[in-house]
Each structure stands twice: as C-alpha cells, then as structure tokens.
C-alpha positions in Angstrom: -70.8 -82.8 -61.5 -71.1 -82.6 -57.7 -73.7 -79.9 -57.8 -75.6 -82.0 -60.4 -75.5 -84.9 -58.2 -76.7 -82.9 -55.2 -79.6 -81.7 -57.3 -80.4 -85.2 -58.4 -80.5 -86.0 -54.6 -82.7 -83.0 -53.9 -85.2 -84.0 -56.6 -85.3 -87.6 -55.3 -86.3 -86.0 -51.8 -89.0 -84.2 -53.6 -90.3 -87.4 -54.9 -90.1 -88.9 -51.6 -92.0 -86.0 -50.0 -94.8 -86.5 -52.8 -95.0 -90.2 -51.7 -95.3 -89.1 -48.0 -98.1 -86.8 -49.1 -100.1 -89.4 -50.9 -99.7 -91.5 -47.5 -100.9 -88.7 -45.4 -103.9 -88.0 -47.8 -104.8 -91.8 -47.4 -104.3 -91.6 -43.7 -106.5 -88.4 -43.4 -109.3 -90.1 -45.5 -109.3 -93.1 -43.5 -109.2 -91.2 -40.1 -112.0 -89.0 -41.2 -114.2 -91.9 -42.3 -113.5 -93.8 -39.1 -114.8 -90.7 -37.3 -118.1 -90.9 -39.4 -117.4 -87.4 -40.7 -119.4 -85.9 -43.6 -118.0 -86.3 -47.1 -117.2 -82.4 -47.2 -115.1 -83.0 -43.9 -113.4 -86.0 -45.3 -112.4 -83.9 -48.4 -111.2 -81.0 -46.3 -109.1 -83.3 -44.2 -107.5 -84.8 -47.3 -107.1 -81.3 -48.7 -105.2 -80.1 -45.5 -103.0 -83.0 -45.7 -102.1 -82.3 -49.3 -101.3 -78.6 -48.5 -98.9 -79.5 -45.9 -96.7 -81.2 -48.4 -97.5 -79.0 -51.4 -95.9 -76.0 -49.6 -92.6 -77.8 -48.9 -92.4 -79.4 -52.3 -93.0 -75.9 -54.0 -90.4 -74.4 -51.8 -87.7 -77.0 -52.7 -88.6 -76.9 -56.4 -88.0 -73.2 -56.4 -84.6 -73.6 -54.9 -83.6 -76.3 -57.3 -84.8 -74.0 -60.2 -82.5 -71.2 -58.9 -79.7 -73.5 -58.4 -80.0 -74.7 -62.2 -79.9 -71.2 -63.2 -76.8 -70.6 -61.4 -75.2 -73.8 -62.9 -76.2 -72.7 -66.2 -74.5 -69.4 -65.8 -71.3 -70.9 -64.4 -71.3 -73.1 -67.6 -72.1 -70.2 -69.8 -75.2 -71.9 -71.1 -77.4 -68.9 -72.2 -79.7 -70.4 -74.7 -82.6 -71.3 -72.4 -81.5 -69.0 -69.6 -83.9 -66.1 -70.0 -86.8 -68.5 -70.0 -85.6 -70.4 -67.0 -85.0 -67.1 -65.1 -88.5 -65.8 -65.9 -89.8 -69.1 -64.5 -88.0 -68.4 -61.1 -90.7 -68.0 -58.4 -90.3 -66.7 -55.0 -86.7 -65.4 -55.4 -85.8 -62.4 -53.4 -85.6 -59.4 -55.7 -82.2 -58.7 -54.7 -80.7 -62.2 -55.6 -82.9 -62.1 -58.9 -81.2 -58.8 -59.8 -77.8 -60.1 -59.1 -78.6 -63.3 -61.4 -79.9 -60.9 -64.1 -76.4 -59.1 -63.8 -74.5 -62.2 -64.0 -76.5 -63.3 -67.1 -75.3 -60.1 -68.9 -78.7 -58.3 -68.9 -77.6 -55.1 -67.1 -80.9 -53.3 -67.9 -83.2 -56.0 -66.5 -80.7 -56.3 -63.4 -81.2 -52.7 -62.7 -84.8 -52.7 -63.3 -85.5 -55.5 -60.8 -83.1 -53.9 -58.2 -84.8 -50.6 -58.7 -88.2 -52.0 -58.0 -86.7 -53.7 -54.8 -85.3 -50.4 -53.6 -88.6 -48.7 -54.2 -90.5 -51.4 -52.2 -87.8 -51.6 -49.5 -87.5 -48.0 -48.3 -84.5 -47.7 -46.0 -83.5 -51.2 -46.0 -79.7 -51.5 -45.7 -79.3 -54.9 -47.5 -81.6 -53.7 -50.7 -79.7 -50.4 -50.8 -76.3 -52.0 -50.6 -77.3 -54.4 -53.3 -78.6 -51.5 -55.4 -75.2 -49.7 -55.0 -73.3 -52.9 -55.9 -75.4 -53.1 -59.1 -75.2 -49.6 -60.1 -71.2 -49.9 -59.7 -71.2 -53.0 -61.9 -72.9 -51.0 -64.5 -70.5 -48.2 -64.3 -73.1 -45.6 -62.9 -70.6 -43.9 -60.7 -72.7 -40.6 -60.1 -75.7 -42.6 -58.9 -73.4 -44.9 -56.7 -72.1 -41.8 -54.8 -75.5 -40.5 -54.3 -76.9 -43.8 -53.0 -74.0 -44.2 -50.7 -75.1 -40.9 -49.0 -78.5 -42.6 -48.3 -76.7 -45.8 -47.1 -74.7 -44.0 -44.8 -77.8 -42.5 -43.3 -79.7 -45.8 -43.2 -76.8 -48.2 -42.2 -75.5 -46.0 -39.2 -76.8 -48.6 -36.8 -76.2 -51.6 -38.9 -73.8 -54.5 -38.5 -71.1 -53.6 -40.9 -69.8 -57.0 -41.5 -72.9 -57.9 -43.6 -71.8 -59.7 -46.6 -73.5 -57.1 -49.0 -71.7 -54.4 -47.2 -68.5 -56.2 -47.5 -69.1 -56.7 -51.3 -69.5 -52.8 -51.8 -66.5 -51.8 -49.6 -64.1 -51.8 -52.5 -66.5 -49.5 -54.3 -66.5 -47.1 -51.4 -62.7 -47.1 -51.3 -62.4 -46.6 -55.0 -64.6 -43.6 -54.7 -63.1 -42.2 -51.6 -66.3 -42.4 -49.7 
C-alpha cells in the first residue's frame, strides 16, 4: 500500500510538471511576442519550453512503469505482465533481464542479457549480471566459462559492487 501511495504521489508530480510546462509555454509565447519575433521564432520558443518538460515527464513515467511491473511481480499478478514489460522504455538491459527472470521467462531473460553482454564488451556489471542469470537458469558450464572472463575483466574493479556480491555465492559453490 505504501508503494502504491508513493506511485500516486509521483503521478501527481507528473501532472504538476505538465502544468508547469503549459505555464512555460505560455510565458515563452508572451516573451517572444513582446520581443516582436517572427511567428516561426515564437513557435520555436514554445516548442523549446515544451521539450524541457517533456523529457522530465517521460523519464518519470518510465520509472513509474518499471515500479508498477515490480509491484505486479511482488503480488504475483502475471495476467498483463508481459504486455506491461514490453512497454517499458529506457530500462537498462541488465535490469530488464532480471525482471524477465523474476517473471519466470528464463529464455527471454537470457536473450536480453546476452544482447547486453554482446553490446557491452568487457563491462564488469554486464558480465556479472549475465553470470547471475546463467546461474539462476542452471547453466553451470557457461557460468564457469564466464567467470574466467569476469576474472580477467574485473581484476581492477571494486569488489564490493552489488552485482559482484550477488554472484559471490555462485563462485563459492563452484569453487571458483
């Protein structure tokens, strides 16, 4: 219930941000007209004012959508979950893969994580997440192989990263 209330507060903040956007658009129009700017310049000033708020609103809306997916997973509500997950925008692939795994779609989780690894060569966080998901999927041979790569890549990394802590039990279990 607390999470739902917080999401409601964030959604109210989005509405407020929209109102501020409308005010800024009006102000931009008035200022441009007072400066005797051409109609195209007035329109551009209004558009620029809108863009400032649109980016902020979109960012917050994406976070709210991700939080709603997490809430649905916690409650075990899977009816509309796949559709909601497909609608997530700008979520880092590592987080998206973990969400797919939590939803029970191991194949989709591994597909998303694999793409992330392929696009993030030698990135410790991406590789450690891949290892975590492979382990959850029971792919021990691949886990061992990827740990070899991680050791080479992570030799200079801070070892208290949350993702490295998350896979530490896997390394111990496999005597790595």
